[in-house]
N, C-alpha and C positions, 0 to 999 in steps of 0.2 A: 504493500499500499504506499503510495507516494504521499509525502507530507505536504499539507496545504496550510498556509498561514492566512488566516482571515483578518482583515483590517476592520476593526470595530467602528461602526458609523452611527448606530442607532441609539446610542446612550442607554443601553440596558444595564451598563455598569460604568461607574465614573473612572475607569482605568483603561489604558490601552491593553492589547493582548500581551505585549511584552511586560508591562507592569504587573498584569495578573499572573503571568508565569513566574515572575520574580517572587511574588507573594507566596505562590504555591511551593516554590523551591525552598523558601524559608520555613514553610509550615510542615513539610513532609520529608521523610527520609528518601534517600536516592531511588530505591526500588519502587516505592509508591509514587514518587514524582514522575518516573518514567511510565508507570502504569496510567496515570492520568493523561499524559501526552498521547498515549496510544488510544485511550478511550475517546479523546477529542477527535482524533483522526477518523476513528471508526464511526463516531457520531456524525461528523461532516459528511462521510460517504453515504450513510443511511438517510441523512437529511436530504441530500440531493436526489436519492432514489425516491423518496416519499414527499417531495416538494414541501419541505419544512425549512424555515428560516435557518441558514447555515450559521449565522452569527449567534443565534440562541443555542444551537447545537454545540458550537465551540465553547461557549461560556459554561453551559451545563455540563458538558463533558469534562472540562478542566476542573470545575468546582465540585463535582459529585463526592470526591473524597477529601474535600478541603479540611474537614474536622476529624478525619479518620484517626489521627495520632495524637489527639488531645487527651489529657488526663480525664478520668471519669468525673472528677469533681467539677470540671467546666460544664459537663452536660447536666449534672444534677442541679447545679446552681441555675442554669438556663431554664430547666424544667420548672423549677420553683419561681424564678423571676417572671417568666412569661405565662405562668398559670397553665402549662400544658398538661395533657392528660396524666394524672398521677400514676396510672398503670404502667407508664413508661419506665418508672423507677424499678419495676420488676424485671427489666431487661438490661442489656448492656450495650457495648460499643456497636455491635453488628446492627442493631436497630437505631441507637442513638445517633450515629455519625450521619445518617440520612435525615430522619425526622427532626432531630434537634440541630443537626448540623446546618440545616436550611436557615434556622433562626440566627446562628452565628454568622452565616454568609450575609444575611440581611444586615446585621449589626456592623460587621467588620469590613465587608467589601462593598456595601451600599447597593446591593441588588434587590430591587423590589418587584421585578416582573414575576408574577405568580406562576406562569408557565415554567419558567426556569427554576423557581424555588420548588414547585411540585415535582419537577424532574429529579431534583436532588432528594427531596423528601421520600420519594417512592422508588428510588433506584435499587433498593434491596428487597422491599416488601411487595412492590407493585401496588395496584389499587384496582378496585372494580371498574372504575371509569378512569381512563388515562388518555391524555391528548397524544397526538403523534409524537411530540417531542418527548413526553414521558416515556412512551414505548421505546423510542430510540435510545435514550440513556440507559434504561433498564437492560436493553439488549446489548448495547455497545460495551457496557461493563462486563457482561457475560461472555462475549465472543471476541473481545479484542485480540490482536495477533498472538500475544504471548500465553493466552489461555490454553491449557492442554489437559483435557479430561475426557473420559469416555462420553461420546455424544456431542462434543463441541463442534465437529464438522457438520453433523446433522443440524445443529442449532444455527450454524452460519448459513447453511444452504436454505433452510426454512426462512430465516430472517430476510435473506436476499430476495426471495421470491414473494414472501408474504409476511410483513411485519407482525401482524396479529398472531399468525401461527407460531412465529418465534417466541412471542410473549407467552402463549399457552404452553409451549414446549419447555421453556425455562421454568415456568411456574410449577408444572407437574413434577419436573425432576428435582427442583428445589425442595418441594414438600416431601417427596419420597426420601431425599437425603436427610432432612430434619427428623422424619419419623424413624428411619433406619438407625439413626445415631442418637435417638432419645433426647433430641434438642427441643427446647420449648418453641412453639409455633406462635408467632405474633398474630393476633386476630385478623389484621389486614391481609396477611398472606392467605388465610383461608377465604376471605372475601374475594381476593384476586383469583384463587383457584376456581371458585364457584362461578365467577363471571366469565372466565376466559377458557378454561380447559374443556368443559362440555360443549362450548360453541365450536371447538375445532376438533371434535371427536372424529377419528378416522384419519386426520391429516398429520397427527403428531405421534402416532404409535410407532 
């Protein structure tokens, strides 16, 4: 996949792309930083395929893991300060870095576009209703070029031909993984499953 640098023109964020990349490089360890760069490029590709704003795809792809390596206390403080669902306190970073991370992005990076914020909020859990941008970030994180797990090629092919089928495939396999490994399932993940997987029955088996 060739790298494409998007020039930000629409004021979704009060930073240039270079400034945003610098902020991410400060916030993330090297391996995670390179992951977000790959997710950005995958998101731009999927945005073009699905006629979605590539600038939003670039910003959301870069920002999706902005808060991933923050200490737990940052998330807990934000949950209390913003009056977020107290049930979030029963989970951890895997859930927090998306749902609570979107609040930190708003506060610290000045992003107020709800489509971008929702793409960050839902990039691990999905949602019953997702915009095309949300679907793109959900999938770009899952299929970026360095991902290597059983089924990833199927996920890539499905996503390339039908974004919604990719969403259903990821959701089904994520839920299977959580159950097989006795992990807690965040309620929104079940809502995502119910909304997407039956709708693509026969296409994702």
